[in-house]
C-alpha positions as CSV (number, residue, x, y, z in Angstrom):
1,M,12.5,-20.1,49.3
2,K,9.1,-22.0,50.9
3,F,8.6,-25.1,52.9
4,R,7.1,-27.8,50.9
5,K,3.9,-29.5,51.6
6,N,4.2,-33.9,51.1
7,L,7.2,-32.9,49.0
8,G,5.1,-30.6,47.3
9,I,4.6,-26.9,48.8
10,K,8.8,-27.0,48.6
11,V,11.3,-25.5,48.9
12,F,13.9,-25.8,46.4
13,S,17.6,-26.3,47.1
14,I,19.7,-22.8,48.4
15,L,21.8,-22.7,45.8
16,A,18.9,-22.0,43.9
17,A,17.1,-19.2,45.8
18,V,20.5,-17.2,45.0
19,S,21.1,-18.6,41.8
20,I,17.4,-17.4,39.8
21,L,18.1,-14.9,37.1
22,V,16.6,-12.1,36.2
23,A,13.8,-11.9,33.8
24,C,14.6,-10.9,29.7
25,G,12.5,-8.4,27.8
26,G,12.1,-8.0,24.8
27,S,10.5,-8.5,21.4
28,S,10.0,-11.1,19.0
29,N,12.4,-10.2,16.7
30,K,15.5,-10.6,19.1
31,T,18.3,-13.0,18.3
32,S,21.5,-14.5,19.6
33,S,24.4,-12.2,18.6
34,N,26.7,-13.1,16.1
35,K,30.0,-14.2,18.8
36,G,27.4,-17.0,20.3
37,R,27.4,-14.8,24.0
38,S,24.2,-14.7,26.4
39,P,22.2,-11.4,25.8
40,I,21.8,-11.8,29.9
41,L,24.1,-12.6,32.5
42,T,23.5,-13.8,36.3
43,P,23.2,-11.8,39.1
44,T,26.8,-12.7,40.6
45,G,28.3,-11.7,37.0
46,D,28.3,-15.1,35.3
47,D,27.3,-15.8,31.3
48,P,24.8,-18.6,31.9
49,Q,26.1,-20.5,29.4
50,K,28.7,-21.7,31.6
51,F,25.8,-23.5,33.0
52,G,25.1,-25.5,30.0
53,A,22.6,-22.4,28.7
54,K,23.6,-22.0,24.8
55,Y,22.8,-19.2,22.1
56,S,24.6,-19.5,19.3
57,G,22.1,-20.4,16.0
58,R,19.3,-20.0,18.1
59,N,16.4,-17.7,17.4
60,Y,14.2,-15.6,20.3
61,Q,11.1,-17.9,21.3
62,Q,8.6,-15.7,22.9
63,P,5.3,-18.5,23.1
64,I,5.6,-19.8,26.3
65,L,5.2,-23.4,24.2
66,S,6.0,-23.6,20.7
67,P,5.2,-26.4,18.6
68,V,8.1,-28.2,16.6
69,S,8.6,-31.0,13.9
70,R,11.1,-32.4,15.5
71,V,13.7,-32.8,18.6
72,E,17.0,-31.4,17.5
73,N,18.4,-33.1,20.1
74,Q,18.5,-37.1,18.5
75,S,20.4,-38.8,21.7
76,A,19.6,-41.4,23.3
77,I,17.4,-41.4,26.7
78,I,18.1,-42.8,29.5
79,N,15.8,-43.6,32.0
80,Q,13.3,-45.3,30.2
81,G,12.8,-48.5,32.3
82,D,12.0,-45.2,35.0
83,F,10.2,-43.1,33.0
84,L,7.7,-46.2,33.0
85,T,7.7,-46.4,37.2
86,Q,6.8,-43.1,37.5
87,L,3.7,-43.5,35.0
88,S,2.8,-46.6,37.4
89,N,2.9,-44.9,39.7
90,V,0.7,-42.4,38.8
91,K,-2.0,-44.8,37.3
92,A,-2.0,-46.4,41.3
93,Y,-1.9,-43.3,43.0
94,S,-3.9,-40.7,40.6
95,G,-7.1,-42.0,39.0
96,R,-8.0,-37.7,38.0
97,L,-4.3,-37.5,36.2
98,S,-5.0,-41.0,34.6
99,D,-8.4,-39.9,33.3
100,R,-6.8,-36.3,32.6
101,F,-3.7,-38.0,30.1
102,Y,-4.7,-41.5,29.6
103,G,-4.7,-40.7,25.8
104,N,-1.5,-39.0,26.1
105,Y,-0.1,-41.9,28.7
106,Q,-0.9,-44.8,26.0
107,K,0.9,-43.3,23.2
108,I,3.9,-42.2,25.2
109,T,3.8,-45.4,26.7
110,N,3.7,-47.1,23.2
111,W,6.3,-45.3,22.3
112,V,8.3,-46.3,25.1
113,L,8.6,-49.8,24.6
114,A,9.5,-49.7,20.7
115,G,12.7,-48.4,21.8
116,A,12.2,-44.0,22.9
117,N,13.7,-42.9,19.4
118,V,13.1,-39.3,19.8
119,G,13.2,-39.2,15.5
120,E,9.9,-41.6,15.4
121,L,7.8,-39.2,18.3
122,S,5.4,-38.6,15.3
123,Q,4.9,-42.1,13.9
124,Y,3.1,-42.4,17.5
125,G,1.0,-39.2,17.6
126,I,3.0,-37.4,19.8
127,S,3.7,-33.9,19.8
128,P,6.7,-32.1,20.9
129,Q,6.4,-28.5,22.4
130,I,9.9,-26.7,22.8
131,M,9.5,-24.5,26.3
132,K,10.5,-20.7,25.8
133,G,13.2,-20.7,27.9
134,F,14.1,-17.9,30.9
135,D,15.4,-16.2,28.4
136,G,13.3,-16.8,25.2
137,Y,16.3,-18.5,23.9
138,Q,14.6,-22.1,25.6
139,N,17.2,-22.2,28.3
140,V,15.2,-23.8,31.2
141,L,16.9,-23.3,34.3
142,M,16.8,-26.8,36.7
143,T,17.6,-26.9,40.6
144,G,16.9,-29.7,42.0
145,Y,15.4,-31.2,45.4
146,Y,16.0,-34.7,47.3
147,S,15.3,-36.1,50.4
148,P,17.2,-36.2,53.0
149,V,18.2,-38.6,56.1
150,I,18.1,-37.5,59.3
151,H,20.5,-39.4,62.1
152,A,18.5,-38.9,65.4
153,R,16.9,-41.3,68.2
154,R,13.2,-41.3,70.1
155,T,14.7,-40.0,73.1
156,P,17.4,-37.1,74.1
157,Q,20.5,-39.2,74.1
158,G,24.3,-38.0,74.0
159,K,24.1,-35.7,70.7
160,Y,21.1,-36.9,70.3
161,Q,19.3,-33.5,71.6
162,H,17.7,-31.7,68.7
163,P,14.1,-32.4,68.5
164,I,11.9,-32.8,65.2
165,Y,8.3,-31.8,66.4
166,S,5.2,-33.1,65.1
167,M,1.9,-30.6,64.6
168,P,1.4,-28.0,68.1
169,T,-2.4,-27.2,68.5
170,Y,-0.9,-23.3,68.6
171,K,1.5,-22.8,65.8
172,R,2.8,-19.1,66.3
173,F,5.8,-19.3,67.6
174,S,9.2,-18.3,66.3
175,R,11.8,-20.5,65.7
176,A,13.7,-18.4,68.3
177,Q,10.4,-19.5,70.7
178,I,10.7,-23.2,69.6
179,Y,14.4,-23.4,70.3
180,A,13.4,-21.7,73.9
181,G,11.6,-23.9,74.8
182,A,8.5,-23.0,73.7
183,L,6.7,-26.9,72.6
184,E,8.6,-28.2,75.2
185,G,6.5,-30.1,77.5
186,Q,3.6,-31.4,75.6
187,G,4.6,-34.6,73.7
188,L,4.9,-33.3,70.1
189,E,9.0,-34.6,69.8
190,L,8.9,-37.1,67.1
191,A,12.3,-37.7,67.7
192,Y,16.4,-35.8,68.4
193,S,18.6,-35.4,65.9
194,D,22.7,-34.2,66.2
195,S,22.1,-31.4,64.4
196,M,20.4,-28.3,64.4
197,L,21.2,-27.2,60.9
198,D,20.0,-31.3,59.9
199,N,16.1,-30.0,61.1
200,F,16.7,-27.1,59.6
201,L,17.5,-28.7,56.2
202,L,15.1,-31.3,56.9
203,G,12.1,-28.3,56.7
204,V,14.0,-26.2,53.9
205,Q,13.3,-29.8,51.6
206,G,10.0,-30.2,53.4
207,S,10.3,-33.8,54.1
208,G,12.8,-37.2,54.7
209,Y,13.9,-40.0,56.4
210,V,15.3,-40.6,59.6
211,D,16.6,-43.6,60.9
212,F,17.1,-44.1,64.3
213,G,20.1,-46.6,64.5
214,N,18.2,-49.9,63.7
215,G,18.7,-50.0,59.6
216,N,15.4,-49.0,58.8
217,L,14.4,-45.8,57.5
218,N,11.0,-43.8,59.0
219,Y,9.8,-41.4,56.4
220,F,8.6,-37.9,57.6
221,A,6.3,-36.3,56.1
222,Y,5.4,-32.2,55.9
223,A,2.6,-31.9,58.6
224,G,2.3,-27.6,58.8
225,Q,4.6,-24.7,59.4
226,N,4.3,-21.9,61.9
227,G,2.9,-19.8,59.9
228,F,5.6,-16.9,59.6
229,K,7.7,-15.7,56.6
230,Y,10.9,-17.6,55.3
231,Q,14.0,-15.9,55.1
232,A,16.6,-17.9,53.5
233,V,19.4,-18.6,55.3
234,G,21.8,-18.7,52.1
235,R,21.0,-15.4,51.3
236,L,21.8,-13.9,54.5
237,L,25.3,-14.9,54.5
238,V,25.6,-13.8,51.2
239,E,24.8,-11.0,52.5
240,D,26.9,-10.7,55.4
241,G,29.5,-11.3,53.7
242,E,30.5,-15.1,54.8
243,I,29.7,-17.3,51.5
244,P,30.8,-15.6,48.1
245,K,27.3,-15.6,46.1
246,E,29.2,-17.7,43.5
247,K,29.9,-20.9,46.1
248,M,26.8,-20.8,47.6
249,S,25.8,-24.3,48.5
250,I,24.0,-26.8,50.9
251,Q,27.4,-27.9,51.6
252,A,28.5,-24.2,52.0
253,I,26.3,-23.7,54.6
254,R,27.1,-27.1,56.2
255,D,31.3,-25.8,56.0
256,W,30.3,-22.7,57.2
257,G,28.0,-24.3,60.1
258,K,31.6,-26.6,60.6
259,A,33.2,-23.5,61.3
260,N,31.3,-21.4,63.2
261,P,29.3,-23.9,65.7
262,S,28.7,-21.2,68.5
263,R,26.8,-19.0,65.8
264,V,24.4,-21.3,64.2
265,Q,21.3,-20.8,66.5
266,G,21.5,-17.2,65.1
267,L,21.5,-17.2,61.8
268,L,19.0,-19.8,61.9
269,E,16.6,-17.7,64.0
270,R,16.5,-15.1,61.4
271,N,14.7,-17.0,60.3
272,P,11.2,-17.3,61.9
273,S,9.6,-19.7,59.5
274,Y,9.8,-23.9,61.3
275,V,8.3,-26.7,59.5
276,F,6.6,-29.6,61.4
277,F,6.6,-33.3,60.5
278,K,4.5,-36.2,60.7
279,N,5.8,-39.6,60.3
280,D,4.0,-41.5,57.1
281,P,4.0,-45.3,57.1
282,S,4.0,-45.3,54.2
283,G,7.8,-44.3,53.3
284,K,6.8,-42.8,50.3
285,V,8.0,-39.6,49.0
286,K,5.1,-38.1,47.5
287,G,4.8,-35.0,45.3
288,S,2.3,-32.4,45.4
289,A,-0.1,-35.0,43.1
290,G,0.0,-37.9,45.8
291,V,1.8,-39.9,43.4
292,P,5.6,-41.2,44.5
293,L,8.6,-39.8,42.5
294,V,10.9,-41.6,41.3
295,P,14.4,-39.9,41.5
296,M,14.9,-38.0,38.1
297,A,11.7,-38.8,36.6
298,A,9.7,-36.7,38.5
299,V,10.4,-32.5,39.0
300,A,8.6,-29.9,40.2
301,S,7.0,-27.4,38.0
302,D,4.5,-24.0,37.9
303,R,1.4,-25.6,37.4
304,N,0.6,-21.9,35.9
305,V,3.1,-22.9,32.8
306,I,3.5,-27.0,33.0
307,P,-0.1,-28.7,34.2
308,S,0.9,-31.8,37.0
309,G,0.5,-35.0,34.9
310,S,2.8,-33.5,32.2
311,V,5.0,-35.2,30.6
312,L,8.8,-33.9,29.4
313,L,11.9,-34.5,27.7
314,V,14.7,-32.8,29.4
315,E,17.6,-32.0,28.8
316,V,19.1,-32.7,31.5
317,P,22.7,-30.8,32.1
318,D,25.9,-33.2,33.0
319,I,27.8,-32.2,36.3
320,D,30.5,-32.9,38.1
321,N,30.5,-33.7,41.4
322,D,31.4,-30.3,42.0
323,G,29.0,-28.9,40.0
324,N,30.9,-27.7,37.2
325,W,29.0,-28.8,33.5
326,K,30.6,-30.8,31.5
327,G,30.1,-29.7,28.3
328,S,27.0,-32.3,27.4
329,H,23.7,-33.0,28.3
330,K,21.6,-35.9,28.7
331,L,18.1,-36.9,27.8
332,H,15.4,-37.3,30.8
333,L,11.6,-38.8,30.1
334,M,9.9,-37.6,33.1
335,V,6.7,-36.2,34.1
336,A,5.8,-33.1,36.8
337,L,3.7,-33.9,39.7
338,D,5.6,-31.5,41.9
339,V,5.1,-28.0,42.7
340,G,7.4,-25.1,44.5
341,G,7.0,-22.2,46.1
342,A,10.0,-20.8,44.7
343,V,9.8,-22.3,41.3
344,N,7.9,-20.5,39.0
345,G,7.8,-19.9,35.3
346,H,10.8,-21.6,33.5
347,H,12.2,-23.2,35.8
348,F,12.5,-27.1,36.8
349,D,13.4,-29.0,40.3
350,L,14.5,-31.9,39.5
351,Y,14.0,-34.4,42.4
352,R,17.2,-36.1,42.7
353,G,17.0,-38.9,45.5
354,I,17.2,-39.4,49.0
355,G,20.9,-39.0,51.0
356,D,23.2,-37.4,51.0
357,Q,24.8,-38.1,47.1
358,A,21.6,-37.0,46.4
359,G,21.6,-33.9,48.6
360,H,25.0,-33.1,47.3
361,I,24.1,-32.8,43.3
362,A,20.5,-31.2,44.1
363,G,23.0,-28.6,46.3
364,L,25.0,-27.7,43.5
365,S,22.3,-27.7,40.5
366,K,21.6,-24.4,38.8
367,H,21.5,-25.5,35.2
368,Y,20.5,-25.0,32.0
369,G,18.9,-27.4,29.2
370,R,16.1,-27.2,26.8
371,V,12.5,-29.1,27.9
372,W,10.0,-30.4,25.2
373,V,6.6,-31.5,26.2
374,L,4.7,-34.4,25.3
375,Q,1.3,-34.4,23.7
């Protein structure tokens, strides 16, 4: 995982860092097995089908994108209004993307306003192309990210003793040095939170909101990083035998921290990377494209595979509050507006929104569905 810039150069969820699957090799004449079993397993030995992947009846696909005459999933799109809001944000904040995708946005908007019937794409001149997926069987990995809300005060008081720093002139201090006071006395403190772990997770997400206790949320955007290599604490806890791989999530790390408060700082110091912030009065969560993000209508993608501004029809796995796949997918329209240091190839990070519940679902997301690029 790596840090995010304005939710752009981002870290996808801690869970995802230990859940990425190994690459699938092979030739274009592969087919799924007769039993519908997946050709590879996750690093934890799980069948990807437990997480929404499907193989039965599918052929191996070699090209990154393949044109299709129709989208197989003909269910209703559930976020038409949010998608149109997201497109409106693109037009208002990015002339470059608006110009590049003008014709595409127009015909897709016309289709959505007419009801967004997936079976009528061709009538509006829209050509879907399906992604090959991480395995060649159209199964695209979908993780999640969100904007956390940190409880803090402007000065140290009571339980609020953990500083959130702005960018210093000299930034080459390790996390351990910063915890030891390397930045004290420089007037860099933006806020003091009640949780060292929450501050760390704010850095993982790369931006978020701070509640100073007055009912108003202040947006802290990414300002920079100290230049040290990131070490994933989720991976460290797995390697130490503290949390099983299959149980790893942001909530699992929080639970570990509550059970081991005296060990939290030592764990975090094993990751020398440290993120600095700046107060953003706009209060808008923006991706790498500089466009405000709408929950579940914006994704982070690998721009070498899916360029920023691309419109996607995403088959989002339907999961419960414990992260279990319910056996179904729901169609969302989304725009690629962010990037991620760990979001590579056929993997998307879905923006889930603001606050604890969004973070809870984001931390449990490691599921699979199909993605069609609409052109």
